[in-house]
C-alpha positions in Angstrom: -16.6 50.5 -78.9 -18.3 53.5 -80.4 -19.9 52.9 -83.8 -18.2 54.8 -86.7 -20.5 57.6 -88.0 -21.9 56.8 -91.4 -22.4 60.3 -92.9 -23.2 59.0 -96.3 -26.1 57.0 -94.9 -27.2 60.0 -92.8 -27.4 62.4 -95.8 -28.9 59.8 -98.0 -31.7 59.1 -95.4 -32.4 62.9 -95.3 -32.6 63.1 -99.1 -34.8 60.0 -99.3 -37.2 61.4 -96.7 -37.6 64.6 -98.7 -37.9 62.9 -102.1 -40.7 60.7 -100.5 -42.5 64.0 -99.8 -42.1 65.1 -103.4 -39.3 67.5 -102.8 -35.8 67.4 -104.4 -33.7 69.0 -101.7 -31.0 70.3 -104.0 -33.6 72.5 -105.7 -34.8 74.4 -102.7 -31.9 75.6 -100.6 -29.4 77.5 -102.7 -30.9 80.9 -102.8 -31.3 81.0 -99.0 -27.5 81.5 -98.7 -27.1 84.0 -101.6 -24.6 81.7 -103.4 -21.9 79.3 -102.3 -21.1 78.2 -98.8 -17.6 79.5 -98.0 -14.6 78.5 -95.9 -13.2 81.2 -93.6 -10.8 82.3 -96.3 -13.6 82.8 -98.8 -13.0 79.6 -100.8 -16.2 77.8 -101.7 -16.9 74.3 -100.5 -17.1 71.8 -103.3 -19.4 69.0 -104.4 -21.5 67.4 -101.8 -20.0 69.4 -98.9 -21.7 72.4 -100.6 -24.9 70.5 -100.7 -24.7 69.3 -97.1 -24.1 72.8 -95.8 -26.9 74.2 -97.9 -29.4 72.0 -96.2 -28.8 73.8 -92.9 -30.8 76.9 -93.8 -28.4 79.5 -92.5 -28.2 82.8 -94.4 -24.6 83.5 -93.5 -22.3 81.9 -96.2 -19.2 81.4 -93.9 -18.4 78.1 -92.1 -15.5 77.5 -89.7 -14.1 74.7 -87.6 -14.1 75.1 -83.8 -10.4 75.6 -83.8 -10.4 78.1 -86.6 -13.0 80.2 -84.8 -10.8 80.0 -81.6 -7.8 81.1 -83.6 -9.7 84.2 -84.7 -10.5 85.1 -81.1 -14.2 83.9 -81.4 -16.2 81.3 -79.6 -18.9 78.9 -80.7 -21.9 79.5 -78.5 -22.7 76.8 -75.9 -25.3 74.3 -77.1 -24.8 74.9 -80.8 -24.6 71.8 -83.0 -22.1 71.6 -85.8 -22.5 70.2 -89.2 -20.5 67.3 -90.4 -18.6 67.6 -93.7 -16.1 65.3 -95.3 -12.5 65.3 -96.6 -11.2 62.8 -99.1 -7.5 62.0 -99.2 -5.2 59.4 -100.7 -3.0 57.3 -98.5 0.8 57.7 -98.6 3.2 54.8 -98.9 4.5 53.4 -95.6 8.2 52.8 -95.0 7.3 49.3 -94.0 5.4 48.6 -97.2 6.5 51.1 -99.9 5.0 49.0 -102.7 1.4 49.0 -101.3 -1.3 50.4 -103.5 -2.6 53.8 -102.4 -6.2 54.0 -101.4 -8.8 56.8 -101.0 -10.1 57.5 -97.5 -12.8 59.7 -96.1 -12.5 61.8 -92.9 -15.5 63.5 -91.2 -15.0 66.8 -89.5 -17.4 69.4 -88.0 -17.9 73.0 -89.0 -20.1 75.8 -87.6 -21.9 78.6 -89.4 -20.8 82.1 -88.5 -24.3 82.7 -87.1 -23.4 80.1 -84.4 -20.2 81.9 -83.4 -19.7 85.0 -81.2 -16.8 87.5 -81.6 -15.9 86.9 -85.2 -14.2 89.7 -87.2 -16.6 92.0 -89.0 -16.1 90.5 -92.5 -18.0 87.4 -91.3 -21.1 89.3 -90.5 -21.2 91.7 -93.5 -24.5 91.3 -95.3 -24.4 89.5 -98.6 -25.3 91.9 -101.4 -27.6 90.2 -103.9 -27.6 91.2 -107.5 -30.7 92.8 -109.0 -32.8 90.5 -111.2 -31.7 92.4 -114.3 -28.0 92.0 -113.4 -28.5 88.4 -112.4 -30.2 87.5 -115.6 -27.5 89.3 -117.7 -24.7 87.5 -115.9 -26.5 84.2 -116.4 -27.1 84.8 -120.1 -23.4 85.6 -120.5 -22.4 82.5 -118.6 -24.5 80.2 -120.9 -23.5 82.0 -124.1 -19.8 81.6 -123.2 -20.2 77.8 -123.1 -20.7 77.7 -126.9 -22.9 74.7 -127.1 -25.3 74.2 -130.1 -28.6 75.3 -128.6 -31.8 75.1 -130.7 -35.2 76.5 -129.7 -38.6 75.3 -130.5 -41.2 72.8 -129.4 -42.3 72.1 -125.8 -39.5 69.8 -124.6 -36.0 70.2 -123.3 -33.4 67.6 -124.0 -29.8 66.9 -125.2 -29.2 64.8 -128.3 -25.9 62.9 -127.8 -25.8 61.5 -131.3 -25.9 65.0 -132.9 -24.4 66.9 -129.9 -27.1 69.6 -129.6 -29.4 70.9 -127.0 -33.1 71.5 -127.7 -35.1 74.0 -125.6 -38.5 75.7 -125.7 -38.4 79.4 -126.6 -37.5 81.7 -123.7 -40.9 83.2 -123.7 -42.5 79.8 -123.0 -41.0 79.8 -119.5 -42.4 81.7 -116.5 -39.3 83.9 -116.4 -35.7 84.0 -117.6 -34.5 82.3 -114.4 -36.8 79.3 -115.2 -35.4 79.1 -118.7 -31.8 79.4 -117.5 -32.2 76.6 -114.9 -33.5 74.2 -117.6 -30.8 75.3 -120.0 -28.1 74.7 -117.4 -29.5 71.3 -116.6 -29.3 70.3 -120.3 -25.8 71.8 -120.6 -24.8 69.5 -117.7 -25.8 66.6 -119.9 -23.9 68.1 -122.8 -20.7 67.9 -120.8 -21.1 64.1 -120.6 -20.2 63.6 -124.3 -17.2 61.4 -125.0 -15.1 64.4 -126.2 -15.8 66.2 -123.0 -16.2 64.5 -119.6 -17.1 61.1 -121.1 -20.0 60.0 -118.9 -22.4 57.2 -119.8 -25.3 59.3 -121.1 -26.9 57.0 -123.7 -29.2 55.0 -121.4 -32.9 54.8 -121.9 -35.5 56.5 -119.6 -36.4 54.3 -116.6 -33.0 52.6 -116.3 -30.8 53.1 -113.2 -28.0 54.5 -115.2 -30.4 57.1 -116.7 -31.5 58.0 -113.2 -27.9 58.4 -112.1 -27.1 60.7 -115.1 -30.2 62.8 -114.2 -29.0 63.1 -110.7 -25.7 64.4 -112.0 -27.5 67.0 -114.2 -29.7 68.0 -111.3 -26.8 68.4 -108.9 -24.8 70.3 -111.5 -27.7 72.7 -112.0 -28.1 73.2 -108.3 -24.4 74.1 -107.9 -24.3 76.5 -110.8 -27.6 78.1 -110.2 -26.7 78.6 -106.6 -23.6 80.4 -107.6 -25.6 82.6 -110.1 -28.3 83.3 -107.6 -31.0 81.4 -109.4 -33.7 79.2 -107.8 -33.9 75.8 -109.5 -37.6 75.3 -110.3 -39.1 71.8 -110.6 -39.4 70.6 -114.2 -42.8 69.6 -115.5 -41.6 66.0 -115.6 -40.4 66.2 -112.0 -42.7 63.5 -110.6 -41.6 61.0 -113.2 -38.0 61.1 -111.9 -38.8 60.8 -108.2 -39.4 57.1 -108.1 -36.2 56.3 -110.1 -34.1 58.5 -107.8 -35.6 56.9 -104.8 -34.8 53.4 -106.2 -31.1 54.4 -106.8 -30.6 56.1 -103.4 -32.2 53.2 -101.5 -29.9 50.7 -103.1 -26.7 52.8 -103.0 -25.9 55.2 -100.1 -23.0 56.6 -102.1 -25.1 57.7 -105.0 -25.8 61.2 -103.9 -22.1 61.8 -103.0 -21.0 60.4 -106.3 -23.5 62.5 -108.2 -22.2 65.7 -106.6 -18.6 64.6 -107.3 -19.5 64.3 -110.9 -21.4 67.6 -110.7 -18.4 69.4 -109.4 -16.5 68.2 -112.5 -19.3 69.6 -114.6 -19.0 72.9 -112.8 -15.2 73.0 -113.2 -15.5 72.2 -116.9 -18.1 74.9 -117.6 -16.2 77.4 -115.5 -13.1 76.8 -117.6 -15.1 77.9 -120.7 -15.8 81.3 -119.1 -13.8 84.4 -119.9 -11.9 85.5 -116.8 -13.9 88.7 -116.4 -17.1 86.7 -116.2 -15.7 84.3 -113.6 -14.8 87.3 -111.4 -18.2 88.9 -111.9 -20.2 85.8 -111.1 
């Protein structure tokens, strides 16, 4: 009998290998695709599927199943290897047992990047137009301002204070550029969403605890998703090294940790997107 594929363990092993080399993989891959990875209809992939696809290194944002490519009159080139992504669903009651409790299940399916497929319509090969640095920074500044959090500037540390519900950041000029400031700001805004009156995550744990490491993973993954959409590269923080060991400990003990972190991160993205004026969402 063929062993069932364990995609959670596969991805976790890849992440662990990169963390052991001092690299947080969610920080390095987003700008290579010019934004989100997209389904054939232009809808962005969500959560950890977005992360999985970003690891591939392809520059084309579109991903299709083999059957969808065939429907469009195209053909996956021989010898190309697809990328496994996941679908989560909820079971439906059976006629034989209508009172059974529903349960969540995961299905794995394979997609191919448009660069691996011949004969696709022209829209799948059109070059992605990247915003200028000025336009990107302006859009990012508007995105952060629309959130409306209490952000204070000064000192040389970045943090969120749950008890007083404010974000502390160094001055913009203390960063190498505006993108570096924005990446740090978005990370702290992710923590801000965890307050009880917002998404109500457990955010009051001390540094060094596993729950603290998990919350940092959520903030990291949130920043990766948002910065990827805004076209920002997520730079390593000065305290990057101090988190590596704690992330490794969590991931080695729990193969579901990275998926769960990106699941929570997607909730952060959705929450912050809901705070944006409609015209900003369309421009981003």
